[in-house]
Every structure is written in C-alpha cells, then in structure tokens.
BAFI-3210 file (N, C-alpha, C; in Angstrom, 3 decimals, decimal comma, padded with zeros to 6 digits):
// residues 288
n [1|2|3|4|5|6|7|8|9|10|11|12|13|14|15|16|17|18|19|20|21|22|23|24|25|26|27|28|29|30|31|32|33|34|35|36|37|38|39|40|41|42|43|44|45|46|47|48|49|50|51|52|53|54|55|56|57|58|59|60|61|62|63|64|65|66|67|68|69|70|71|72|73|74|75|76|77|78|79|80|81|82|83|84|85|86|87|88|89|90|91|92|93|94|95|96|97|98|99|100|101|102|103|104|105|106|107|108|109|110|111|112|113|114|115|116|117|118|119|120|121|122|123|124|125|126|127|128|129|130|131|132|133|134|135|136|137|138|139|140|141|142|143|144|145|146|147|148|149|150|151|152|153|154|155|156|157|158|159|160|161|162|163|164|165|166|167|168|169|170|171|172|173|174|175|176|177|178|179|180|181|182|183|184|185|186|187|188|189|190|191|192|193|194|195|196|197|198|199|200|201|202|203|204|205|206|207|208|209|210|211|212|213|214|215|216|217|218|219|220|221|222|223|224|225|226|227|228|229|230|231|232|233|234|235|236|237|238|239|240|241|242|243|244|245|246|247|248|249|250|251|252|253|254|255|256|257|258|259|260|261|262|263|264|265|266|267|268|269|270|271|272|273|274|275|276|277|278|279|280|281|282|283|284|285|286|287|288]
n.u [084,661|087,634|090,848|093,837|096,061|094,905|093,879|096,280|097,399|095,534|095,803|098,371|097,947|096,025|097,543|098,943|101,169|103,483|102,450|103,961|106,531|106,521|105,458|107,480|109,440|108,771|109,789|112,317|112,318|113,241|112,031|110,203|111,369|111,185|113,187|114,425|112,151|111,146|113,417|115,292|118,025|119,078|117,375|118,209|120,713|120,788|121,310|123,450|125,361|126,712|128,224|129,665|127,696|125,361|122,607|122,116|121,535|119,002|117,642|117,981|116,649|114,065|113,345|113,425|111,422|109,236|109,291|108,431|105,821|104,727|104,963|103,110|100,796|100,770|100,368|097,683|096,406|096,967|095,472|092,846|092,837|093,126|090,783|088,054|085,267|082,940|082,997|081,697|082,285|084,862|086,273|085,819|087,094|089,737|090,187|090,017|092,278|094,235|093,886|094,763|097,558|098,472|097,865|099,653|101,974|101,736|101,681|104,054|106,013|106,797|109,003|110,951|110,890|111,180|112,904|115,555|118,842|119,089|121,279|123,114|121,766|121,610|124,179|125,035|123,224|124,232|126,084|124,575|123,663|123,298|120,925|117,430|114,196|112,407|113,031|111,791|110,510|108,253|106,393|105,572|104,576|102,341|100,711|100,347|098,970|096,637|095,275|094,390|097,009|096,480|095,390|097,554|098,847|099,864|098,581|100,482|101,795|099,704|099,380|101,489|100,869|100,058|097,160|096,341|097,788|100,689|101,627|104,289|104,540|102,820|104,365|106,538|105,604|104,511|103,532|105,690|107,894|108,673|110,106|112,662|113,978|116,354|116,993|118,013|116,895|117,915|118,224|118,279|120,896|119,709|117,167|118,035|119,305|117,038|115,251|116,682|116,871|114,222|112,092|111,307|110,046|107,951|106,452|105,796|104,088|102,031|100,927|100,141|098,128|096,243|093,093|092,233|092,846|092,574|090,830|089,456|088,313|086,553|084,740|083,283|081,443|078,154|075,961|077,469|077,916|077,510|079,305|081,446|082,133|083,037|085,146|087,017|087,446|088,601|090,910|092,255|092,576|094,095|096,506|097,270|097,059|097,271|099,546|101,728|101,747|102,571|105,198|106,185|106,047|107,907|110,289|110,468|111,160|113,814|115,080|114,493|114,177|115,224|114,974|116,835|116,553|117,614|118,984|117,351|118,552|118,137|117,979|115,669|113,161|111,958|110,051|108,008|107,656|106,767|104,310|100,787|099,420|101,096|101,607|099,038|097,708|095,121|093,481|090,866|089,210|086,545|085,154|085,716]
n.v [076,658|078,393|076,849|076,460|077,377|079,172|080,956|082,051|083,147|085,105|086,755|087,990|089,301|091,103|092,775|094,027|092,732|090,493|087,237|084,945|085,456|085,502|082,963|081,353|082,044|080,661|078,008|078,223|078,970|078,288|075,738|076,825|076,908|076,358|077,512|079,597|081,079|081,973|083,179|082,099|081,616|084,235|085,460|084,041|084,880|087,379|088,131|089,632|089,684|091,978|091,251|088,435|087,055|084,471|084,655|087,073|086,773|085,710|087,964|089,725|088,277|088,129|090,927|091,266|089,612|090,920|093,283|092,146|091,407|093,969|094,913|093,250|094,194|096,784|096,121|095,361|097,641|099,652|098,711|099,023|101,878|102,654|101,791|102,516|102,355|101,689|098,611|096,505|093,873|093,544|095,303|094,041|091,646|092,465|093,647|091,507|090,128|091,972|092,024|089,424|089,624|091,605|090,337|088,197|089,688|090,613|088,233|087,245|088,493|087,029|085,622|087,509|088,156|085,657|084,171|084,707|084,948|086,555|087,887|087,967|089,368|091,858|092,643|092,444|094,322|096,778|097,094|098,017|100,564|103,664|102,574|101,665|100,223|102,167|103,400|102,336|102,646|101,681|101,278|103,937|104,643|103,063|104,258|106,756|106,152|105,164|107,211|110,743|113,233|114,805|113,140|111,808|113,336|113,957|115,043|116,913|117,733|118,916|121,247|122,668|123,321|125,490|127,587|126,764|124,137|123,262|120,427|119,773|121,014|119,515|117,167|117,934|117,992|115,570|112,581|110,737|112,254|113,465|111,353|111,378|113,528|115,180|116,057|118,511|119,729|119,295|116,930|113,409|111,230|108,991|110,030|112,003|110,622|109,101|111,058|112,210|110,219|109,445|111,446|113,190|111,548|110,629|113,024|113,579|111,313|111,740|114,093|113,041|111,169|112,807|113,484|111,089|108,971|105,827|106,315|108,518|107,599|105,748|107,392|108,503|106,590|105,635|104,907|102,767|099,216|097,567|095,513|096,200|098,613|097,548|095,895|097,725|099,202|097,263|096,670|099,120|099,063|096,715|097,472|099,926|099,763|097,143|096,079|097,973|097,811|095,042|095,367|097,175|095,635|093,640|095,194|096,053|093,593|093,151|095,571|096,670|094,655|094,090|096,413|098,144|100,033|100,485|102,281|102,744|101,684|103,611|105,895|106,957|107,842|105,137|103,886|105,725|106,501|104,226|103,601|103,487|105,632|107,797|107,880|108,119|107,710|107,331|105,706|105,680|107,765|108,446|106,150|105,269]
n.w [054,252|054,131|053,406|055,334|053,883|052,055|053,885|055,010|052,820|052,151|054,431|054,256|051,890|052,618|054,139|052,256|051,188|049,687|049,504|048,924|049,647|052,458|053,037|051,979|053,699|055,944|055,393|056,321|058,960|062,259|064,546|067,355|070,751|074,255|075,999|074,430|073,719|076,193|077,082|078,809|079,554|079,474|081,390|083,651|084,010|084,999|087,724|089,692|092,257|094,689|096,727|098,666|100,080|100,230|100,264|099,034|096,435|096,476|097,390|095,236|093,084|094,140|094,072|091,376|090,416|091,582|090,020|087,653|088,171|088,757|086,108|084,866|086,151|085,133|082,434|082,441|083,376|081,535|079,350|080,189|080,551|077,930|076,850|074,835|074,774|077,393|079,062|081,273|081,754|080,722|082,389|084,970|084,596|084,083|086,558|088,218|087,538|088,250|091,131|091,654|090,979|092,763|095,125|095,065|095,239|097,830|099,504|098,723|100,208|102,333|101,391|101,606|104,326|105,762|104,393|104,234|105,693|108,784|109,936|107,711|105,800|106,997|106,770|103,976|102,898|103,456|101,522|099,330|099,376|097,741|096,763|096,577|096,994|096,830|094,442|092,385|089,329|087,950|089,903|090,466|087,853|087,823|089,731|088,546|086,149|087,419|088,917|089,366|090,059|092,188|094,091|095,107|096,919|100,160|103,424|104,411|102,027|100,741|102,042|100,947|098,388|095,568|094,525|092,047|090,949|088,864|086,771|087,364|089,741|091,414|091,415|092,775|095,221|095,812|097,638|098,051|097,820|100,256|101,443|100,402|101,387|103,374|106,786|106,841|104,703|102,138|099,283|099,284|098,045|096,862|096,061|094,301|092,208|091,348|090,507|088,351|086,514|086,002|086,429|084,302|082,695|084,311|084,610|081,873|081,317|083,122|082,009|079,666|080,298|081,619|082,744|081,791|083,521|085,271|087,463|086,672|084,354|085,448|086,920|084,784|084,206|083,965|086,454|087,734|088,554|091,740|092,096|090,564|091,908|094,254|093,486|092,630|094,864|096,497|095,138|095,536|098,272|098,670|097,158|098,171|100,859|102,284|100,998|101,430|104,276|104,779|103,702|105,525|107,914|107,190|106,953|109,514|110,719|109,885|110,375|112,830|114,612|117,108|118,459|117,285|115,361|112,654|109,811|106,610|103,372|101,464|102,976|104,044|106,472|107,344|108,947|109,177|106,483|105,152|106,082|105,550|106,718|106,484|103,675|102,542|100,031|097,759|095,179|094,278|095,823|096,214|096,637|099,254]
ca.u [085,575|088,915|091,814|094,894|096,913|094,102|093,849|097,541|097,605|094,720|096,297|099,284|097,376|095,355|098,660|099,642|102,491|103,536|102,292|104,969|107,795|106,308|105,263|108,716|110,199|108,444|110,575|113,666|112,169|113,588|111,101|110,409|111,636|110,866|114,271|114,614|110,885|111,035|114,647|115,626|119,316|119,234|116,922|119,005|122,011|120,472|121,592|124,805|125,441|127,846|128,952|129,759|126,683|124,626|121,193|121,981|120,970|117,564|117,226|117,833|115,586|112,768|112,920|113,144|110,014|108,402|109,196|107,638|104,412|104,446|104,694|101,767|099,769|100,700|099,784|096,202|095,830|097,101|094,420|091,695|092,926|093,029|089,450|087,228|083,913|082,959|082,594|081,876|082,800|086,284|086,683|085,782|088,077|091,107|090,428|090,290|093,690|095,015|093,810|095,656|099,005|098,789|097,704|100,912|103,036|101,565|102,089|105,505|106,892|107,381|110,340|111,945|110,862|111,505|113,787|117,038|119,556|118,990|122,616|123,714|121,018|121,942|125,578|125,088|122,430|125,016|126,842|123,571|123,344|121,946|119,784|116,235|112,970|111,840|113,408|110,968|109,730|106,953|105,458|105,089|103,823|100,930|100,070|100,070|097,843|095,474|094,492|094,943|098,115|095,860|095,103|098,862|099,510|099,263|098,183|101,664|101,973|098,572|099,694|102,457|100,500|099,402|095,759|096,171|099,229|101,080|101,994|105,637|104,427|102,283|105,546|107,444|104,869|103,935|103,763|106,953|109,119|109,281|110,941|113,938|114,440|117,110|116,427|118,433|116,092|118,510|117,719|119,220|121,437|118,659|116,252|118,692|119,529|115,753|114,654|117,581|116,508|112,814|111,186|110,711|109,069|106,691|105,685|105,303|103,040|100,952|100,395|099,431|096,924|095,475|091,613|092,015|093,308|091,491|089,755|088,585|087,367|085,416|083,828|082,429|080,580|076,884|075,423|078,377|077,395|078,009|080,353|082,552|082,763|083,694|086,414|087,990|087,838|089,460|092,230|092,811|093,070|095,215|097,716|097,683|097,075|097,853|100,903|102,572|101,768|103,402|106,424|106,527|106,426|109,194|111,329|110,725|111,871|115,278|115,811|114,150|113,704|115,829|114,962|118,005|116,074|118,626|118,535|117,169|119,624|117,845|118,115|114,351|112,627|111,132|108,905|107,095|107,410|106,194|102,987|099,759|098,967|101,822|101,388|097,660|097,241|093,891|093,234|089,400|088,798|085,100|084,576|086,144]
ca.v [077,407|078,397|076,060|077,221|078,053|080,275|081,993|082,702|083,984|086,361|087,504|088,804|090,158|092,303|093,630|094,641|092,089|089,303|086,067|083,965|085,839|085,065|081,466|080,710|082,121|079,519|076,890|078,294|079,345|077,312|075,504|077,545|076,120|076,973|078,331|080,748|081,873|082,605|083,865|081,523|081,854|085,578|085,638|083,505|085,533|088,779|088,196|089,887|090,254|092,809|090,599|086,990|086,437|083,711|085,283|088,319|086,408|085,619|089,391|090,240|087,601|088,637|092,116|091,119|088,957|091,972|094,106|091,577|091,478|095,331|095,040|092,572|095,255|097,856|095,637|095,338|098,973|100,366|098,369|099,825|103,361|102,854|101,324|103,675|102,180|100,942|097,282|096,090|092,563|093,728|095,929|093,117|090,705|093,035|093,931|090,200|089,743|092,844|091,496|088,163|090,071|092,304|089,323|087,533|090,558|090,634|086,949|086,908|089,149|085,919|085,217|088,340|088,154|084,502|083,380|085,180|084,943|087,838|088,609|088,130|090,434|093,114|093,022|092,693|095,321|098,007|097,330|098,329|101,963|104,325|101,855|101,396|099,906|103,576|103,869|101,451|103,554|101,096|101,531|105,307|104,584|102,477|105,379|107,849|105,657|104,892|108,337|112,111|113,532|115,304|112,038|111,405|114,375|113,778|116,297|117,943|118,222|119,700|122,579|123,492|123,475|126,669|127,391|125,997|123,599|122,636|119,048|119,667|121,380|118,274|116,205|118,629|117,877|114,229|112,011|110,005|113,171|113,642|110,258|111,595|114,812|115,116|116,977|119,954|120,074|118,777|115,656|112,353|110,725|108,125|110,866|112,799|109,640|108,757|112,057|112,396|109,174|109,207|112,575|113,762|110,572|110,652|114,358|113,309|110,378|112,440|114,989|112,226|110,592|113,750|113,364|109,666|107,942|104,855|106,802|109,493|106,705|105,158|108,476|108,745|105,532|105,883|103,813|101,499|098,208|097,523|094,576|096,986|099,438|096,633|095,414|098,901|099,606|096,054|096,944|100,196|098,546|095,751|098,010|101,149|099,656|095,906|095,817|098,701|097,263|093,962|095,897|097,801|094,547|093,056|096,203|096,052|092,354|093,293|096,878|097,024|093,398|094,161|097,771|098,807|101,204|100,712|103,054|102,115|101,925|104,828|106,966|107,478|107,400|104,063|103,626|106,804|106,607|102,940|103,482|104,149|106,870|108,917|108,014|108,683|107,719|106,579|105,859|105,965|108,254|108,577|104,850|104,971]
ca.w [055,006|053,386|054,106|056,043|052,826|051,573|054,984|055,177|051,641|052,259|055,589|053,716|050,828|053,466|054,592|051,007|051,102|048,704|050,398|048,651|050,383|053,919|053,088|051,751|054,854|056,881|055,203|056,964|060,303|063,132|065,426|068,672|071,970|075,520|076,417|073,585|073,785|077,533|077,364|080,150|079,813|079,752|082,582|084,819|084,100|085,513|088,988|089,856|093,611|094,941|097,866|098,519|100,862|099,371|100,208|098,184|095,195|096,819|097,484|093,849|092,364|094,694|093,484|089,785|090,371|091,906|088,921|086,585|088,673|088,416|084,781|084,606|086,609|084,064|081,273|082,549|083,611|080,347|078,486|080,750|080,340|076,531|076,420|074,351|075,209|078,610|079,179|082,677|081,750|080,623|083,734|086,027|084,228|084,383|087,993|088,915|087,256|089,113|092,408|091,821|090,879|094,058|096,164|094,967|095,856|099,349|100,085|098,397|101,216|103,240|101,002|102,111|105,728|106,339|103,419|104,202|106,979|109,322|110,139|106,550|105,141|107,515|106,334|102,587|102,467|103,538|100,170|098,392|099,456|098,111|096,022|097,329|096,348|096,536|093,083|091,349|088,479|087,552|090,985|090,162|086,664|088,179|090,441|087,541|085,353|088,222|089,525|089,235|090,926|093,424|095,036|095,579|097,765|101,579|104,108|104,406|100,593|100,339|102,627|100,139|096,987|095,276|094,228|090,773|090,738|087,606|086,955|087,949|091,207|092,016|091,619|093,839|096,531|095,879|098,943|098,172|097,780|101,533|101,880|099,966|101,840|104,560|107,836|106,512|103,483|100,917|098,808|099,402|096,805|096,353|095,370|093,220|091,213|090,896|089,679|087,153|085,594|085,700|086,683|083,146|082,119|085,152|084,176|080,541|081,344|083,837|081,058|078,586|080,788|082,406|082,415|081,311|084,410|085,634|088,312|085,930|083,454|086,321|087,244|083,688|083,985|084,450|087,264|087,864|089,468|093,110|091,912|089,987|092,951|095,224|092,915|092,548|096,322|097,032|094,543|096,163|099,539|098,565|096,650|099,016|102,333|102,647|100,525|102,303|105,665|104,796|103,496|106,771|108,856|106,825|107,254|110,994|111,050|109,747|110,792|114,212|115,387|118,567|118,820|116,866|114,414|111,587|108,657|105,293|102,443|100,757|103,911|104,342|107,700|106,852|109,821|108,749|104,999|104,650|106,658|104,733|107,255|105,987|102,323|102,355|098,726|097,438|093,778|094,186|097,121|096,361|097,083|100,532]
c.u [086,888|089,956|092,934|095,814|096,286|094,071|095,136|097,787|096,807|095,243|097,376|098,947|096,675|096,393|099,386|100,971|102,354|103,471|103,407|106,263|107,645|106,120|106,654|109,593|109,934|109,239|111,950|113,616|112,473|112,352|111,279|110,585|111,435|111,944|114,521|113,327|110,721|112,342|115,332|117,163|119,672|118,670|117,654|120,419|121,981|120,843|123,044|125,015|126,761|128,755|129,017|128,733|125,731|123,171|121,053|121,257|119,369|117,031|117,026|116,778|114,287|112,379|112,730|111,791|108,990|108,096|108,392|106,190|103,925|104,153|103,547|100,690|099,620|100,030|098,225|095,650|095,846|095,919|093,101|091,683|092,686|091,558|088,599|085,754|083,856|082,344|082,743|082,586|084,371|086,898|086,817|086,963|089,493|091,262|090,754|091,744|094,569|094,972|094,686|097,100|099,297|098,762|099,031|102,003|102,998|102,118|103,561|106,551|107,420|108,720|111,336|112,054|111,444|112,493|115,143|117,520|119,549|120,294|123,233|123,029|121,498|123,388|125,612|124,295|123,204|125,821|125,783|123,280|123,907|120,774|118,709|115,108|112,176|112,000|112,802|110,068|108,322|105,919|104,819|104,256|102,393|100,088|099,464|098,872|096,607|094,679|095,186|096,064|097,508|095,710|096,410|099,571|098,908|099,024|099,220|101,877|100,934|098,752|100,697|102,044|099,878|097,965|095,538|097,548|099,420|101,482|103,429|105,444|103,786|103,408|106,449|106,787|104,256|104,333|105,060|108,087|109,599|110,202|112,324|114,567|115,164|116,566|116,876|117,735|116,665|118,028|118,823|119,772|120,425|117,687|116,833|118,942|118,035|115,251|115,410|117,182|115,054|111,795|110,568|109,689|107,791|105,807|105,037|104,110|101,781|100,214|099,513|098,178|095,944|093,965|091,248|092,489|092,209|090,442|088,849|087,754|086,243|084,337|082,896|081,389|079,241|076,399|076,286|077,772|078,083|079,255|081,519|083,156|083,599|085,075|087,406|088,411|088,780|090,760|092,968|093,309|094,172|096,612|098,233|097,620|097,783|099,221|101,950|102,755|102,607|104,859|106,990|106,906|107,652|110,388|111,561|111,369|113,387|115,910|115,381|113,670|114,119|115,737|116,148|117,720|117,122|117,998|118,360|118,251|119,402|117,779|116,879|114,040|111,526|109,941|107,754|106,726|106,544|104,741|101,960|099,246|099,854|101,641|100,051|097,208|096,075|093,602|091,810|088,874|087,224|084,464|084,902|084,977]
c.v [077,260|077,549|077,053|078,012|079,329|081,376|082,792|083,646|085,300|087,262|088,506|089,785|091,470|093,196|094,400|094,068|090,867|088,062|085,057|084,220|085,266|083,550|080,775|080,832|081,160|078,232|076,906|078,749|078,102|077,003|076,187|076,568|076,901|077,979|079,613|081,731|082,640|083,412|083,443|081,887|083,252|085,977|085,246|084,064|086,963|089,056|088,380|090,537|091,049|092,323|089,182|086,259|085,788|084,222|086,473|087,990|086,235|087,070|089,949|089,658|087,972|089,837|092,127|090,543|090,125|092,862|093,515|091,581|092,979|095,524|094,392|093,522|096,272|097,495|095,663|096,769|099,776|100,009|099,036|101,291|103,568|102,424|102,445|103,545|101,272|099,563|096,672|094,711|092,649|094,255|095,019|092,058|091,119|093,263|092,598|089,787|090,679|092,416|090,254|088,658|090,696|091,352|088,464|088,348|090,631|089,340|086,598|087,551|088,107|085,546|086,238|088,317|086,903|083,718|083,888|085,147|086,398|088,630|088,923|089,324|091,871|093,590|093,254|093,835|096,664|098,207|097,855|099,849|102,736|103,687|101,619|101,070|101,148|103,933|103,025|102,445|102,949|101,257|102,928|105,413|104,093|103,542|106,538|107,438|105,498|106,178|109,682|112,374|114,153|114,285|111,334|112,318|114,173|115,120|117,372|118,477|119,180|121,215|123,526|123,810|124,868|126,436|126,541|125,283|123,116|121,198|118,843|120,092|120,140|117,397|116,715|118,348|116,436|113,512|111,372|110,998|113,386|112,530|110,444|112,945|114,620|116,141|118,364|120,518|119,758|117,398|114,636|111,925|109,833|108,903|111,535|111,861|109,317|109,748|112,339|111,487|109,189|110,345|113,073|112,788|110,484|111,950|114,163|112,379|111,050|113,396|114,193|111,712|111,489|113,662|111,966|108,622|107,032|105,419|107,872|108,766|106,302|106,266|108,834|107,678|105,864|104,656|102,596|100,503|098,275|096,487|095,332|097,904|098,711|096,240|096,488|099,181|098,409|096,304|098,007|099,812|097,693|096,533|099,089|100,812|098,259|095,680|096,719|098,258|096,005|094,310|096,400|096,719|093,804|093,852|096,071|094,736|092,439|094,481|097,308|095,736|093,437|095,508|098,669|100,074|101,515|101,540|102,276|102,509|103,289|106,071|107,498|107,077|106,409|103,738|104,563|106,644|105,327|102,897|104,182|105,471|108,023|108,972|108,528|108,685|106,935|106,800|106,209|106,564|108,313|107,243|104,507|105,699]
c.w [054,279|054,230|054,640|055,013|052,337|052,539|055,062|053,902|051,696|053,407|055,068|052,561|051,557|053,917|053,520|050,860|050,133|049,635|050,216|049,449|051,887|053,965|052,828|052,898|055,907|056,690|055,971|058,356|061,172|064,072|066,807|069,739|073,152|075,948|075,778|073,694|075,175|077,813|078,602|080,483|080,113|081,121|083,814|084,912|084,595|086,985|089,307|091,225|093,752|096,047|097,747|099,419|099,899|099,154|099,511|096,941|095,298|096,854|096,078|093,083|092,814|094,037|091,977|089,555|090,520|090,776|087,786|086,986|088,450|086,997|084,201|084,979|085,596|082,867|081,287|082,711|082,388|079,380|078,983|080,417|078,934|075,969|076,001|074,852|076,438|078,511|080,513|082,696|081,691|081,872|084,832|085,887|084,596|085,903|088,747|088,749|088,147|090,463|092,637|091,810|092,328|095,273|096,223|095,549|097,340|099,938|099,865|099,438|102,279|102,717|101,468|103,631|106,390|105,488|103,343|105,635|107,502|109,390|108,780|105,790|105,706|107,359|104,944|102,130|102,553|102,335|099,012|098,306|098,271|097,410|097,088|096,450|095,976|095,077|092,035|090,577|088,098|088,655|090,817|088,965|086,932|088,847|089,460|086,674|086,184|088,613|089,299|090,345|092,374|094,533|095,566|096,377|099,149|102,138|104,195|103,105|100,252|100,873|101,769|098,754|096,688|094,815|093,003|090,346|089,313|087,882|087,705|089,465|091,980|092,385|092,741|095,287|096,731|097,133|099,124|098,137|099,241|102,022|101,373|100,365|103,255|105,535|107,631|105,253|102,173|100,571|099,025|098,016|096,067|095,491|094,192|091,949|090,522|089,954|088,338|086,155|085,110|085,799|085,446|082,581|082,878|084,742|082,795|080,508|082,067|082,904|080,039|079,025|081,617|081,887|081,957|082,228|084,712|086,524|087,628|084,838|084,218|086,585|086,067|083,487|084,693|085,165|087,354|088,861|090,801|092,983|091,414|091,131|094,004|094,829|092,985|093,937|096,852|096,444|095,195|097,613|099,556|098,116|097,704|100,504|102,697|102,241|101,237|103,689|105,753|104,604|104,770|107,859|108,481|107,129|108,832|111,473|111,026|110,279|112,198|115,021|116,793|119,061|118,290|116,051|113,427|110,497|107,429|104,364|101,687|101,678|104,361|105,846|107,448|107,618|109,474|107,359|104,539|105,099|105,776|105,348|106,854|104,429|101,856|100,784|098,563|095,940|093,493|095,432|097,284|096,844|098,504|101,503]
res [m|a|n|i|n|d|q|l|t|q|k|y|k|d|l|g|e|n|p|d|t|y|l|k|g|l|l|y|t|k|p|v|n|y|w|d|y|i|g|v|e|t|l|l|s|l|q|n|p|r|t|n|y|k|d|e|k|i|f|i|m|y|h|q|v|t|e|l|f|l|k|m|l|l|h|e|i|k|q|l|v|a|l|e|n|f|s|e|e|i|w|l|d|k|l|n|r|m|h|r|y|v|s|m|l|i|s|s|f|d|i|m|k|d|g|m|n|y|d|d|y|n|e|f|r|t|a|l|a|p|a|s|g|f|q|s|a|q|f|r|y|i|e|i|y|c|t|p|l|a|n|l|i|n|e|e|g|q|k|r|l|s|h|s|p|s|t|r|e|y|f|n|n|i|y|w|k|d|a|g|i|k|k|d|g|s|k|t|l|t|m|l|q|f|e|e|k|y|l|d|s|f|i|g|l|a|e|k|v|k|g|e|t|l|q|e|k|f|r|k|i|e|n|p|s|r|a|l|k|e|k|l|l|e|f|d|k|l|y|n|v|e|w|p|l|v|h|l|r|t|a|q|h|y|l|d|k|k|g|e|n|k|k|a|t|g|g|s|e|w|k|k|y|l|h|p|k|f|q|q|r|k|f|f|p|q|l|w]
***
C-alpha cells in the first residue's frame, strides 16, 4: 500500500496540479481550531435585539437554530432529489435523519412556549412587525423540493386555478398566499417584502425540479417497500401536521391565552393559517 506522501502526490497529479506547490503550502497552514472551524465568534455575534427586553435574544436565537435545522433538512432532501439510481438504503438513511431534524423542531417549541416571559414577549414582539416566521424561505424551498406545486394548493386555491396552470399561476394560488392577503384583497407588507425578495427564486427552483421532486422520484420506484412508504408518510405527518399544530398551540399561548385574540406580527389570521386543515399540504398524498 502506498504511503501517505505517495497518496498525496498522486491526488494532486490526478487533478493536473503540481504536488510540490500544495505540499509546500502545508508547511505554512495554521492548525485548525474549534472556534475558527465552527465560526463561533461570528455565530454568537448574530443576535441583534431591537428592544431592551432580555428574552428577545432567546427569541432570535431560537429562530436562528430553526433555520439551521431547516438547512439540515434541505441538505438531505437535495441529495435524494439528485440521486440518479434508486437505493432504498440511502432513502431510509436520509429519511431517518429528516425525522430526527423535524422531531427536534417539534420538541424545541417548548423553548418558545415556556422559555420566555409572557408579558415581555407580548411587548417586544410589537417592535418586530411586519417580520414573521411566514417569511422563512427555506421552509418554502423544502416544500418545492418535496412535492409538485399542485400538492401545495388548498381547496380554495384549487377553485381559482385555470385548466392548465403555469408555475407562476400555481404560486399566485399556493396555500400560504392567502395568509398575506388583507380583507380588502390587497397584500400585507409582510407578503410584499417576501415576494420581492424570494418569489423569483421559488419559481426558478420549481421549474428546475419539475418532474424530479421527492414525491415524483418516489412514484418512479417499482414496488417500494412498506418500510419506505411508512418513513415517507411519517415525515409528511411530522412536517405538515405535527409541527404546524405545535406552532399553533404556541401562538395560542401568547396571542390568545386569555381570549385576547391578538394579531400576529405578519398580520395573518394565525388561528386559521397555522392549522393543517387550512394549509392542506401533503407531500405524498397517495400514501395517505
């Protein structure tokens, strides 16, 4: 077996590079350390409260952690979507990882529900309008990678669709669109900001993965095992039912604990919007 020097030399030759240049560079490379590798100082500097309430930092860090878990989910889903040849072992491994991430998101809502002062939260949150968790782009990217847009249209949206909808028309009627529409039919500032920043990227991604979403990849599998079906159904249930319900209960704790029915910072009818009965999204409808 070749020694490490020979292996390194061959590695750079295979890349068409001069091995001596890279090996010499190792003489000057600093040893890696935890804080630089993880970016600890940068990470811990990303909390910038808008008020002096202490628990606002908890609120910010919680949502930053949520975005990291969403990124981990996307990391696994993208690999499955890019997989050219079906491997049940890989699918089950990725789905097990995805289950763990979503389970963490579900259990983590205790931090929101029980980890902040009730009165303080209801004061500092007024300084956050019109920002809303509704504006999480990664949440929408996961939906687009997982299933065709037709599965993200609720019953009301279905009534508005033409016979052969374009990608843009689907997005004009997607389930979350109703949460950003006022009673007079105009869009909330939350929705206007969100669409201005992300709508083109959503449409571009949907066009890119058309016919290759996770659901469509699954439908091409001949005789999928019961274990695989159950894993997909469980992921669908965790992400599209259990997680929204926990979110709803947390919102009720802060916005309607005493029957006040406070407004969400994004202006949506949160009792309606957060409930799975309104959203009606299913990534794998044929499994239900």
